[in-house]
Kinemage of the C-alpha trace (Angstrom):
@kinemage 1
@onewidth
@group {chain A} dominant
@subgroup {mainchain}
@vectorlist {calphas} color= white
{ca met a 1} P -18.675 147.294 160.700
{ca lys a 2} L -16.954 144.183 158.877
{ca ser a 3} L -16.629 144.692 155.046
{ca ile a 4} L -17.861 147.604 153.072
{ca leu a 5} L -18.026 148.156 149.584
{ca val a 6} L -18.545 151.755 148.004
{ca thr a 7} L -19.785 151.873 144.350
{ca gly a 8} L -18.280 154.939 142.455
{ca gly a 9} L -15.909 155.064 145.334
{ca thr a 10} L -13.257 157.049 143.495
{ca gly a 11} L -15.363 160.083 143.608
{ca ser a 12} L -15.418 163.003 146.100
{ca phe a 13} L -17.815 161.324 148.790
{ca gly a 14} L -15.906 157.985 148.325
{ca asn a 15} L -12.433 159.412 148.899
{ca met a 16} L -13.878 160.914 152.136
{ca phe a 17} L -16.133 158.168 153.397
{ca val a 18} L -12.921 155.709 153.055
{ca ser a 19} L -10.642 158.053 154.934
{ca met a 20} L -13.324 158.932 157.813
{ca thr a 21} L -14.519 155.248 158.010
{ca leu a 22} L -10.997 153.801 158.295
{ca thr a 23} L -10.314 156.307 161.091
{ca lys a 24} L -13.407 156.134 163.079
{ca leu a 25} L -14.786 152.683 162.704
{ca asn a 26} L -11.981 150.479 161.801
{ca pro a 27} L -13.532 148.212 159.285
{ca ala a 28} L -12.014 144.917 158.282
{ca arg a 29} L -12.269 145.728 154.622
{ca ile a 30} L -13.415 148.657 152.374
{ca val a 31} L -13.655 147.690 148.574
{ca val a 32} L -13.829 150.818 146.240
{ca tyr a 33} L -15.771 149.672 143.391
{ca ser a 34} L -15.281 152.129 140.152
{ca arg a 35} L -14.671 151.884 136.571
{ca asp a 36} L -12.032 154.546 136.228
{ca glu a 37} L -8.663 152.847 136.606
{ca met a 38} L -6.688 156.075 136.763
{ca lys a 39} L -8.832 157.454 139.686
{ca gln a 40} L -8.339 154.082 141.341
{ca trp a 41} L -4.418 154.345 140.890
{ca glu a 42} L -4.305 157.948 142.202
{ca met a 43} L -6.548 156.983 145.045
{ca ala a 44} L -4.503 153.733 146.071
{ca lys a 45} L -1.353 156.030 146.415
{ca lys a 46} L -3.360 157.897 149.438
{ca phe a 47} L -3.850 154.489 151.223
{ca glu a 48} L -1.016 152.691 150.271
{ca gly a 49} L 0.215 150.026 152.850
{ca asp a 50} L -3.227 150.007 154.546
{ca pro a 51} L -4.609 146.305 153.911
{ca arg a 52} L -7.990 147.270 154.827
{ca val a 53} L -8.440 149.113 151.260
{ca arg a 54} L -9.023 147.181 148.088
{ca phe a 55} L -9.805 148.409 144.748
{ca phe a 56} L -12.184 146.469 142.349
{ca ile a 57} L -12.559 147.705 138.553
{ca gly a 58} L -16.299 147.327 137.410
{ca asp a 59} L -19.403 149.236 136.451
{ca val a 60} L -22.834 149.077 138.159
{ca arg a 61} L -24.204 148.379 134.739
{ca asp a 62} L -22.321 145.047 134.945
{ca arg a 63} L -24.689 142.843 137.088
{ca glu a 64} L -22.219 139.847 136.856
{ca arg a 65} L -19.323 142.021 137.970
{ca leu a 66} L -21.185 143.304 141.028
{ca tyr a 67} L -21.640 139.736 141.977
{ca arg a 68} L -18.164 138.981 142.263
{ca ala a 69} L -17.393 142.346 143.820
{ca leu a 70} L -20.161 141.794 146.729
{ca asp a 71} L -18.644 138.348 147.733
{ca gly a 72} L -18.270 138.601 151.553
{ca ile a 73} L -19.542 142.186 151.895
{ca asp a 74} L -21.832 143.195 154.901
{ca tyr a 75} L -22.583 146.693 153.984
{ca val a 76} L -22.829 148.806 150.618
{ca val a 77} L -22.655 152.619 149.997
{ca his a 78} L -24.216 153.193 146.613
{ca ala a 79} L -22.468 156.372 145.388
{ca ala a 80} L -22.181 155.733 141.741
{ca ala a 81} L -24.168 157.967 139.281
{ca thr a 82} L -24.290 160.173 136.175
{ca lys a 83} L -24.744 163.308 137.802
{ca ile a 84} L -23.754 166.392 135.553
{ca val a 85} L -26.984 167.997 134.699
{ca pro a 86} L -26.061 168.986 130.868
{ca thr a 87} L -24.404 165.491 130.455
{ca ala a 88} L -27.518 163.783 131.132
{ca glu a 89} L -29.523 165.824 129.200
{ca tyr a 90} L -27.472 165.242 125.943
{ca asn a 91} L -26.935 161.683 126.926
{ca pro a 92} L -30.201 160.536 128.159
{ca phe a 93} L -29.968 156.821 127.614
{ca glu a 94} L -26.481 156.619 129.172
{ca cys a 95} L -27.733 158.369 132.261
{ca val a 96} L -30.808 155.929 132.547
{ca lys a 97} L -28.393 152.993 132.101
{ca thr a 98} L -26.037 154.146 135.073
{ca asn a 99} L -28.702 155.611 137.548
{ca val a 100} L -31.782 153.588 137.090
{ca met a 101} L -30.521 150.053 135.514
{ca gly a 102} L -27.480 150.313 137.938
{ca ala a 103} L -29.548 150.826 140.789
{ca met a 104} L -31.617 147.704 139.898
{ca asn a 105} L -28.382 145.676 139.542
{ca val a 106} L -27.072 146.945 142.918
{ca ile a 107} L -30.295 145.844 144.710
{ca asp a 108} L -30.424 142.481 142.782
{ca ala a 109} L -26.797 141.684 143.641
{ca cys a 110} L -27.046 142.793 147.399
{ca ile a 111} L -30.149 140.707 147.823
{ca asp a 112} L -28.671 137.529 146.140
{ca lys a 113} L -25.220 137.917 147.947
{ca arg a 114} L -27.135 138.457 151.207
{ca val a 115} L -25.435 142.167 152.010
{ca lys a 116} L -26.924 143.208 155.470
{ca arg a 117} L -27.598 146.922 154.778
{ca val a 118} L -27.251 149.222 151.765
{ca val a 119} L -27.513 153.012 151.827
{ca ala a 120} L -27.915 154.833 148.532
{ca leu a 121} L -26.937 158.490 147.995
{ca ser a 122} L -29.494 160.787 146.498
{ca thr a 123} L -29.655 164.496 145.558
{ca asp a 124} L -32.135 167.406 146.136
{ca lys a 125} L -32.894 167.231 142.373
{ca ala a 126} L -34.713 164.085 142.893
{ca ser a 127} L -37.346 166.056 144.727
{ca ser a 128} L -39.812 167.431 142.285
{ca pro a 129} L -37.425 166.954 139.480
{ca ile a 130} L -37.279 169.067 136.476
{ca asn a 131} L -34.341 167.609 134.505
{ca leu a 132} L -33.330 163.814 133.504
{ca tyr a 133} L -30.781 163.517 136.324
{ca gly a 134} L -33.413 164.324 139.034
{ca ala a 135} L -35.871 162.059 137.342
{ca thr a 136} L -33.379 159.206 137.346
{ca lys a 137} L -32.326 159.757 140.731
{ca leu a 138} L -36.044 159.894 141.959
{ca ala a 139} L -36.692 156.477 140.155
{ca ala a 140} L -33.499 155.143 141.918
{ca asp a 141} L -34.997 156.431 145.078
{ca lys a 142} L -38.168 154.569 144.588
{ca leu a 143} L -36.356 151.459 143.601
{ca phe a 144} L -34.126 151.267 146.850
{ca val a 145} L -37.333 152.106 149.110
{ca ala a 146} L -39.241 149.014 147.168
{ca gly a 147} L -36.067 147.034 147.407
{ca asn a 148} L -37.023 146.311 151.133
{ca ser a 149} L -40.330 144.550 149.873
{ca tyr a 150} L -38.557 143.071 146.726
{ca ala a 151} L -35.943 141.454 149.128
{ca gly a 152} L -38.765 138.917 150.287
{ca ala a 153} L -37.508 136.717 152.990
{ca his a 154} L -33.782 137.949 152.436
{ca asp a 155} L -32.541 140.033 155.430
{ca thr a 156} L -31.051 142.845 153.180
{ca arg a 157} L -32.423 146.478 153.852
{ca phe a 158} L -32.133 149.503 151.852
{ca ala a 159} L -32.355 153.205 152.823
{ca val a 160} L -31.532 156.668 151.209
{ca val a 161} L -29.723 159.836 152.099
{ca arg a 162} L -30.324 162.919 150.310
{ca tyr a 163} L -28.265 166.271 150.182
{ca gly a 164} L -27.525 168.947 147.823
{ca asn a 165} L -24.157 170.045 146.283
{ca val a 166} L -21.153 169.625 148.694
{ca met a 167} L -19.292 172.697 149.536
{ca gly a 168} L -16.181 173.179 147.591
{ca ser a 169} L -16.473 169.899 145.485
{ca arg a 170} L -15.152 170.216 142.047
{ca gly a 171} L -17.387 171.934 139.391
{ca ser a 172} L -19.553 173.570 142.301
{ca val a 173} L -19.994 177.141 142.861
{ca ile a 174} L -17.507 177.979 145.438
{ca pro a 175} L -14.305 176.990 143.369
{ca tyr a 176} L -16.044 178.325 140.241
{ca phe a 177} L -16.226 181.849 141.770
{ca met a 178} L -12.669 181.710 143.066
{ca ser a 179} L -11.536 180.886 139.658
{ca leu a 180} L -13.123 184.084 138.270
{ca arg a 181} L -12.770 186.674 141.298
{ca glu a 182} L -9.484 188.191 139.715
{ca lys a 183} L -11.375 189.104 136.701
{ca gly a 184} L -13.669 191.441 138.963
{ca thr a 185} L -16.964 190.121 137.713
{ca leu a 186} L -18.900 186.900 138.672
{ca pro a 187} L -22.022 185.615 136.966
{ca ile a 188} L -25.088 185.071 138.779
{ca thr a 189} L -28.031 183.309 136.940
{ca asn a 190} L -30.765 184.773 139.156
{ca ala a 191} L -30.278 187.268 142.057
{ca arg a 192} L -32.957 185.422 144.121
{ca met a 193} L -31.267 182.100 143.890
{ca thr a 194} L -30.501 180.120 147.064
{ca arg a 195} L -28.575 176.960 147.659
{ca phe a 196} L -28.407 174.484 150.775
{ca met a 197} L -24.666 174.336 152.422
{ca ile a 198} L -23.365 170.690 153.353
{ca ser a 199} L -19.642 169.725 153.857
{ca leu a 200} L -18.444 166.358 152.679
{ca glu a 201} L -17.825 165.346 156.115
{ca gln a 202} L -21.445 166.084 157.320
{ca gly a 203} L -22.453 163.752 154.071
{ca val a 204} L -20.228 160.957 155.324
{ca glu a 205} L -21.768 161.109 158.810
{ca leu a 206} L -25.412 161.304 157.473
{ca val a 207} L -24.461 157.828 155.715
{ca trp a 208} L -23.139 156.353 158.998
{ca his a 209} L -26.388 157.494 160.886
{ca ala a 210} L -28.602 155.767 158.237
{ca phe a 211} L -26.690 152.414 158.764
{ca glu a 212} L -27.409 152.843 162.613
{ca asp a 213} L -30.937 153.970 162.310
{ca met a 214} L -32.562 152.264 159.395
{ca glu a 215} L -35.149 149.643 159.450
{ca gly a 216} L -35.508 149.836 155.638
{ca gly a 217} L -37.177 152.258 153.197
{ca glu a 218} L -36.084 155.595 154.862
{ca ile a 219} L -34.968 158.535 153.008
{ca tyr a 220} L -32.858 160.757 155.397
{ca val a 221} L -32.490 164.556 154.854
{ca lys a 222} L -30.005 166.307 157.162
{ca lys a 223} L -30.750 169.762 158.523
{ca ile a 224} L -28.256 172.169 156.940
{ca pro a 225} L -28.027 176.004 156.483
{ca ser a 226} L -28.900 178.013 153.230
{ca met a 227} L -27.186 180.712 151.486
{ca lys a 228} L -28.230 183.199 148.722
{ca val a 229} L -25.991 182.815 145.754
{ca thr a 230} L -25.254 186.477 145.789
{ca asp a 231} L -23.878 186.215 149.238
{ca ile a 232} L -21.781 183.408 148.291
{ca ala a 233} L -20.253 185.479 145.590
{ca ala a 234} L -19.676 188.314 147.998
{ca ala a 235} L -17.979 185.967 150.686
{ca val a 236} L -15.665 184.677 147.943
{ca ala a 237} L -14.965 187.969 146.119
{ca pro a 238} L -16.219 190.949 148.112
{ca asn a 239} L -14.858 193.422 145.590
{ca ala a 240} L -16.021 191.867 142.376
{ca glu a 241} L -19.054 193.103 140.540
{ca gln a 242} L -21.975 190.595 140.036
{ca glu a 243} L -23.628 190.399 136.662
{ca ile a 244} L -26.910 188.716 136.096
{ca ile a 245} L -26.940 186.352 133.114
{ca gly a 246} L -30.113 184.427 133.443
{ca ile a 247} L -30.950 181.055 134.831
{ca arg a 248} L -29.843 178.078 132.851
{ca pro a 249} L -31.752 175.051 131.406
{ca gly a 250} L -32.680 172.585 134.000
{ca glu a 251} L -31.531 174.860 136.984
{ca lys a 252} L -34.033 175.683 139.894
{ca val a 253} L -34.014 178.950 141.628
{ca his a 254} L -34.204 177.233 145.137
{ca glu a 255} L -33.085 173.797 146.129
{ca gln a 256} L -35.724 171.269 147.556
{ca met a 257} L -34.846 168.332 149.676
{ca ile a 258} L -38.499 167.327 150.831
{ca gly a 259} L -41.793 168.406 148.807
{ca pro a 260} L -45.299 169.205 150.208
{ca glu a 261} L -46.224 165.715 148.694
{ca asp a 262} L -43.988 163.684 150.994
{ca ser a 263} L -45.057 165.851 153.985
{ca phe a 264} L -47.480 162.909 155.019
{ca tyr a 265} L -44.794 160.706 155.533
{ca thr a 266} L -42.090 162.916 157.063
{ca tyr a 267} L -40.800 163.016 160.474
{ca glu a 268} L -38.524 165.679 162.070
{ca tyr a 269} L -35.538 164.873 164.603
{ca glu a 270} L -33.032 167.071 166.101
{ca his a 271} L -30.396 167.015 163.177
{ca his a 272} L -32.421 165.570 160.510
{ca tyr a 273} L -35.811 164.830 158.820
{ca lys a 274} L -36.789 161.165 157.711
{ca ile a 275} L -39.354 160.489 154.797
{ca leu a 276} L -40.804 157.120 155.480
{ca pro a 277} L -42.126 154.779 152.853
{ca ala a 278} L -45.607 155.213 151.855
{ca ile a 279} L -45.997 151.373 150.787
{ca his a 280} L -47.038 148.788 153.055
{ca asn a 281} L -48.212 151.064 155.720
{ca trp a 282} L -44.560 151.460 156.858
{ca ser a 283} L -44.960 155.012 157.330
{ca asn a 284} L -46.985 154.173 160.542
{ca cys a 285} L -44.168 151.790 161.665
{ca met a 286} L -42.805 152.722 165.183
{ca asn a 287} L -39.712 151.118 164.557
{ca arg a 288} L -38.992 153.551 161.845
{ca ile a 289} L -40.866 156.523 163.459
{ca lys a 290} L -39.037 156.091 166.964
{ca asn a 291} L -38.965 159.485 168.558
{ca gly a 292} L -39.710 161.653 165.407
{ca lys a 293} L -42.384 164.338 165.139
{ca lys a 294} L -44.594 164.415 162.415
{ca val a 295} L -44.368 167.677 160.190
{ca ser a 296} L -47.309 169.692 158.979
{ca glu a 297} L -49.203 168.332 156.016
{ca asp a 298} L -48.052 171.523 153.942
{ca phe a 299} L -44.344 171.121 154.935
{ca ser a 300} L -41.490 171.425 152.478
{ca tyr a 301} L -37.860 171.592 152.922
{ca thr a 302} L -36.637 174.203 150.541
{ca ser a 303} L -33.446 176.351 150.549
{ca asp a 304} L -35.300 179.641 150.524
{ca ser a 305} L -37.692 178.933 153.419
{ca asn a 306} L -34.997 177.269 155.532
{ca ser a 307} L -34.702 178.465 159.335
{ca glu a 308} L -31.019 178.053 159.216
{ca trp a 309} L -28.681 180.559 157.241
{ca met a 310} L -24.938 180.498 156.808
{ca thr a 311} L -23.241 184.107 157.119
{ca lys a 312} L -20.670 185.232 154.645
{ca ala a 313} L -18.274 185.415 157.502
{ca glu a 314} L -19.058 181.836 158.254
{ca leu a 315} L -18.350 180.918 154.525
{ca gln a 316} L -15.176 182.901 154.757
{ca ala a 317} L -13.861 180.885 157.628
{ca trp a 318} L -14.748 177.606 156.186
{ca ile a 319} L -13.045 178.685 153.015
{ca arg a 320} L -9.889 179.722 154.872
{ca asp a 321} L -9.787 176.080 156.888
{ca asn a 322} L -10.342 174.319 153.588
{ca ala a 323} L -8.548 176.329 151.284
{ca ala a 324} L -6.201 173.322 150.198
{ca lys a 325} L -9.155 171.152 149.243
{ca val a 326} L -11.735 173.477 147.630
{ca gly a 327} L -12.211 172.270 143.929
{ca asn a 328} L -10.251 169.226 144.546
{ca ile a 329} L -13.103 167.075 146.217
């Protein structure tokens, strides 16, 4: 890779992507594009002295600023988003401006600046969404898929990667339970609740794979294990009691990455699934299908029906190995 820009690059994903990509792929330049100057200042200290890392203050809502930032850029990872579910519910106009209008700006700017490849980050909440955040991310996914047609004669290609909450990330369930375990009681919204378990490193590797594999319009979904939330709680605090408090607004009992409506266009691979675009008959394109196996027409990929499960012992081992960064990524 030559030059890469990461929107929302000071977040959890951006920090890990920059670190891993510098080490493994040795790009000429990585531009961190975000609107938070303090986060940029903190991140710059981590990569001080590395001339490959650049920082650019800007917002995806600002199309003109994106045009300037994308000058000479070959690859883009679009990670910027308003993603806290309650924040989106109470500030819907702002969520739409960033997640939908921002996506449109990125697509337009990347086409006009002749960026080669763009990978956008999605979320499980975009599959059969029940809250505004999920609805805006579904809209963004559709925009990036259609961007391959919208590009016309330009060579810019767009793809999407989709995964759920990252293990140990700020505000997620593992550090939340860890902060409460000394109190002796952990709140559980629903005893049946399940969640997918993915590490930040796996998320970065999925983006790398998308860049290598994409023809344009694919949505990549990594195969990852599930856990019951009650088992997560037991792994974090084996001696704590669990109190059922009821499900919160906008929250699903089980996560869904691929719904049955997408099964007609979904193919299975060794380590991931790929939802192909329904438009322009692209779902029948052999360059996109490659060696994939078509899933059944009633297929869905949900955290409760998953064939792979993480044990409490495996989660405890992960927490021990990553104790320093839990809650800080």
